[in-house]
BAFI-3210 file (N, C-alpha, C; in Angstrom, 3 decimals, decimal comma, padded with zeros to 6 digits):
// residues 127
n [1|2|3|4|5|6|7|8|9|10|11|12|13|14|15|16|17|18|19|20|21|22|23|24|25|26|27|28|29|30|31|32|33|34|35|36|37|38|39|40|41|42|43|44|45|46|47|48|49|50|51|52|53|54|55|56|57|58|59|60|61|62|63|64|65|66|67|68|69|70|71|72|73|74|75|76|77|78|79|80|81|82|83|84|85|86|87|88|89|90|91|92|93|94|95|96|97|98|99|100|101|102|103|104|105|106|107|108|109|110|111|112|113|114|115|116|117|118|119|120|121|122|123|124|125|126|127]
n.u [114,280|114,357|112,135|109,577|107,057|104,567|102,226|099,406|098,263|095,437|092,223|091,964|091,117|092,091|094,573|094,819|096,308|098,637|100,217|102,680|103,945|106,834|107,873|110,544|112,590|115,009|117,372|120,413|119,294|120,308|122,480|121,499|119,884|116,717|113,780|111,138|108,790|106,501|103,768|101,359|098,516|099,372|101,522|105,072|107,294|108,066|110,357|110,149|111,221|114,042|116,161|119,100|119,918|122,170|123,502|121,546|120,755|118,814|116,517|114,520|111,971|111,361|108,592|107,564|108,932|109,022|106,501|106,325|107,890|110,374|111,424|113,196|113,201|115,353|115,495|113,024|113,360|111,849|110,557|109,230|106,850|105,695|103,103|101,911|099,635|098,341|097,715|095,688|097,283|099,163|098,049|098,430|099,951|102,126|105,334|107,655|111,292|114,325|117,686|119,826|122,100|125,101|126,866|129,464|128,596|125,667|122,223|119,921|117,085|116,317|114,912|115,814|118,101|117,519|116,999|115,200|111,569|108,360|105,142|103,191|101,221|098,035|097,276|094,982|093,747|091,306|089,663]
n.v [083,864|086,348|088,874|091,007|093,125|094,754|097,508|099,778|100,170|100,950|102,346|105,194|108,538|110,019|112,541|112,317|111,113|108,477|106,668|104,172|101,520|099,585|097,094|095,643|092,726|090,355|090,824|092,729|095,711|098,451|098,378|097,881|098,113|099,437|099,000|099,941|098,596|098,236|096,491|096,224|094,420|092,323|093,907|094,456|094,263|097,397|099,470|101,808|103,343|103,614|103,310|103,710|102,498|102,984|105,513|107,038|107,811|108,145|107,082|107,743|106,704|108,210|108,793|109,115|110,950|113,950|113,628|111,358|110,236|108,553|107,305|106,341|104,764|103,896|102,959|101,772|099,726|100,219|101,235|103,859|105,037|107,826|108,986|111,179|113,248|111,433|109,316|107,629|105,868|105,095|102,856|099,662|096,656|097,149|096,423|095,930|095,514|093,922|094,529|092,706|090,818|092,176|093,620|094,547|096,022|097,850|098,494|100,613|100,578|098,062|095,189|092,558|092,891|092,558|090,525|089,852|089,857|091,500|090,653|092,261|095,255|096,329|099,234|101,385|103,768|105,888|107,684]
n.w [108,113|107,506|106,987|105,659|105,810|104,475|104,741|104,652|102,169|099,983|098,996|097,217|096,082|092,894|093,298|096,023|098,864|100,221|102,864|102,780|104,684|105,602|107,482|108,738|109,589|110,973|109,617|108,996|109,103|109,169|107,458|104,887|101,746|100,981|098,937|097,033|095,025|092,212|090,793|088,363|086,941|084,162|083,571|083,856|086,634|088,423|089,476|092,090|094,219|096,364|099,303|101,041|103,999|105,604|104,703|103,890|101,282|098,349|095,637|092,931|090,832|087,591|086,981|089,473|090,856|092,678|093,645|095,453|098,567|100,011|103,180|106,292|109,496|111,312|114,015|114,309|112,328|109,794|106,757|104,920|102,312|101,279|099,549|097,490|095,652|093,867|091,057|088,797|087,253|089,128|090,437|091,666|092,970|095,623|096,599|099,158|099,280|100,265|099,669|100,646|099,703|099,048|096,284|094,114|092,019|091,693|090,958|091,483|091,342|090,110|089,988|090,300|091,708|094,319|097,177|099,048|099,669|100,483|100,996|099,666|099,112|098,129|096,146|094,963|092,931|092,136|089,490]
ca.u [114,328|114,217|110,717|109,216|105,577|103,943|101,010|098,978|097,680|093,902|091,601|091,966|090,730|093,058|095,068|094,880|097,566|098,773|101,686|102,854|105,013|107,377|108,447|111,604|113,170|115,657|118,699|120,964|118,570|121,217|123,504|121,147|118,979|115,322|113,300|109,692|108,368|105,064|103,344|099,928|098,116|099,826|102,762|106,443|107,397|108,563|111,240|109,642|112,074|114,820|116,806|120,114|119,520|123,300|123,685|120,154|120,786|117,550|116,501|113,153|111,570|110,965|107,162|107,010|109,647|108,299|105,103|106,599|108,881|110,893|112,207|113,568|113,340|116,201|115,110|111,867|113,558|110,675|110,734|108,007|106,655|104,732|102,684|101,021|099,188|098,205|097,158|095,207|098,469|099,873|097,375|099,434|100,364|103,293|106,095|109,014|112,392|115,583|118,763|120,423|123,618|125,809|127,770|130,229|127,869|124,271|121,250|118,869|115,592|116,197|114,169|116,942|119,235|116,865|116,894|113,975|110,423|107,295|103,783|102,582|099,835|097,198|096,998|094,120|093,608|090,339|089,542]
ca.v [084,767|087,661|089,180|092,222|093,337|096,012|097,887|101,082|100,401|101,177|103,032|106,804|109,174|110,922|113,658|111,986|110,594|107,240|106,311|102,889|101,099|098,104|096,604|094,550|091,976|089,192|091,146|094,065|096,802|099,671|098,184|097,436|099,045|098,858|099,389|099,880|098,315|097,986|095,608|096,139|093,299|092,452|094,793|094,218|094,965|098,596|100,128|103,032|104,213|102,918|104,066|103,072|102,680|103,427|106,848|107,640|107,966|107,960|107,110|107,603|106,711|109,548|108,840|109,568|112,119|115,129|113,097|110,282|110,465|107,572|107,599|105,335|104,939|102,755|102,482|100,893|098,976|100,563|102,053|104,541|105,553|108,748|109,034|112,415|113,602|110,017|109,363|106,371|104,889|104,552|101,861|098,615|096,107|097,724|095,712|096,351|094,626|094,263|094,095|091,421|090,565|093,472|093,355|095,792|097,055|097,940|099,276|100,837|100,239|096,942|094,045|091,304|093,317|092,400|089,141|089,501|090,716|091,300|090,153|093,355|095,851|096,844|100,639|101,598|105,224|106,060|108,894]
ca.w [109,342|106,971|106,888|105,326|105,977|103,904|105,096|104,301|100,944|100,124|097,842|097,214|094,709|092,054|093,764|097,226|099,627|101,150|103,350|102,909|105,611|105,363|108,696|108,451|110,690|110,568|109,058|109,444|108,423|108,934|106,485|103,865|101,016|100,940|097,862|096,825|093,773|092,021|089,628|087,950|086,182|082,813|083,318|084,522|088,053|088,196|090,526|092,526|095,032|097,372|100,383|101,642|105,371|106,207|104,495|103,636|099,890|097,798|094,289|092,695|089,292|087,182|087,067|090,896|091,312|093,241|094,477|096,556|099,276|100,792|104,361|106,855|110,757|111,791|115,285|114,216|111,218|109,128|105,674|104,526|101,290|101,266|098,098|097,332|094,131|093,414|089,830|088,461|086,750|090,305|090,703|091,514|094,208|096,073|097,302|099,645|099,075|100,876|098,819|101,173|099,214|098,434|095,321|093,645|091,183|092,134|090,146|092,653|090,966|089,344|090,882|090,394|092,748|095,725|097,520|099,880|099,188|101,312|100,295|098,759|099,393|096,986|096,036|093,905|092,705|091,059|088,726]
c.u [113,966|112,743|110,443|107,723|105,139|102,496|100,586|098,436|096,061|093,545|091,581|091,714|091,916|093,381|095,242|096,295|097,391|100,109|101,818|104,132|105,440|108,233|109,414|112,200|114,106|117,088|119,160|120,465|119,470|122,218|122,854|120,338|117,691|114,701|111,724|109,584|106,853|104,751|101,826|099,806|098,662|101,036|103,899|106,518|108,364|109,224|110,566|110,474|112,923|115,573|117,781|120,017|120,859|123,622|122,615|120,023|119,514|117,522|114,881|112,963|111,082|109,349|106,736|107,787|109,018|107,019|105,468|107,797|109,416|111,617|112,401|113,569|114,036|115,901|113,832|112,000|112,487|110,997|109,389|107,992|105,429|104,186|101,594|100,613|098,883|097,442|096,673|096,304|099,164|099,264|098,191|099,439|101,893|103,968|107,370|109,949|113,661|116,737|119,293|121,870|123,960|126,992|128,459|129,598|126,230|123,513|120,194|117,562|115,418|115,790|115,173|117,965|118,790|116,648|115,625|112,776|109,352|105,915|103,025|101,272|099,278|096,873|096,163|093,729|092,486|090,308|088,452]
c.v [086,079|087,897|090,647|092,329|094,591|096,229|099,329|101,290|100,618|101,830|104,501|107,339|110,013|112,227|113,420|111,481|109,300|107,335|104,945|102,672|099,787|098,026|095,425|093,984|090,876|089,556|092,504|095,209|097,927|099,384|097,857|098,617|098,468|099,483|099,115|099,631|098,046|097,223|095,844|094,923|093,409|093,277|094,240|094,775|096,153|098,962|101,580|104,069|103,269|103,805|103,264|103,502|103,037|104,849|107,510|108,105|107,383|107,796|106,919|107,466|107,958|109,748|109,349|110,681|113,457|114,774|112,191|110,615|109,091|107,983|106,254|105,504|103,637|102,161|101,519|099,739|099,160|101,566|102,599|104,946|106,509|109,065|110,013|112,525|112,244|110,194|107,955|105,391|104,631|103,330|100,328|097,844|096,477|096,737|096,275|095,298|095,053|093,672|092,648|091,218|091,750|092,955|094,775|096,825|096,778|099,011|099,448|100,317|099,113|095,648|092,932|091,654|092,948|091,050|088,732|090,502|090,385|090,779|090,982|093,934|096,667|098,481|100,911|103,077|105,430|107,543|109,962]
c.w [108,794|106,602|106,585|105,152|105,532|104,572|104,646|103,133|101,211|098,790|098,059|095,775|094,157|092,874|095,470|097,549|100,219|101,521|103,378|103,864|105,185|106,782|108,477|109,682|110,099|109,830|109,337|108,586|108,230|107,952|105,209|102,911|100,826|099,847|097,800|095,339|093,480|090,848|089,369|087,101|084,739|082,589|084,060|085,853|087,824|089,540|090,807|093,217|095,751|098,047|100,889|103,261|106,192|106,032|104,175|102,047|099,214|096,393|093,989|091,089|088,937|087,240|088,569|091,483|091,649|093,815|095,479|097,371|100,119|102,055|105,197|108,422|111,290|113,021|115,315|113,009|110,307|108,019|105,258|103,166|101,157|099,943|098,101|095,838|093,355|091,998|089,606|088,105|087,974|090,856|090,660|092,786|094,391|096,929|097,883|099,455|099,902|099,899|099,287|100,927|098,588|097,471|094,912|092,684|091,622|091,312|091,118|092,476|090,114|090,279|091,231|091,600|094,168|096,011|098,349|099,709|100,241|100,369|099,452|099,478|098,328|097,247|094,942|094,027|091,697|090,677|089,648]
res [e|v|q|l|v|e|s|g|g|g|l|v|q|a|g|g|s|l|r|l|s|c|a|a|s|g|f|t|f|d|d|d|t|i|g|w|f|r|q|a|p|g|k|e|r|e|g|v|s|c|i|s|s|s|d|g|s|t|y|y|a|d|s|v|k|g|r|f|t|i|s|s|d|n|a|k|n|t|v|y|l|q|m|n|s|l|k|p|d|d|t|a|v|y|y|c|a|a|r|g|v|v|g|a|i|f|l|p|l|v|a|y|e|y|d|y|w|g|q|g|t|q|v|t|v|s|s]
***
């Protein structure tokens, strides 16, 4: 029943912007944490950003801090990732994920903390 659908990826030149969307359904969105991760070929999955739908707390990887902004619209069960000043190193498949199961200890940008994943959307940044 849990479904996460990413959209908004595409091809952009360095310095440009994209906005990714993650539409969620099948779980209590307002009480969950939603994260964005990315994976380039031959590299490990990297945590990019996450947001708590309940209190709005956010976390960012150092590599995107100041360039990317995560936000949520609880009425639409949707999380966004606004990506500005894009660099070629940002090229990857971007996934949204929902934590799902809540534990006492939580590492916000660690992939194994999240139980549900979308299909991914490709972001390609050219020089």
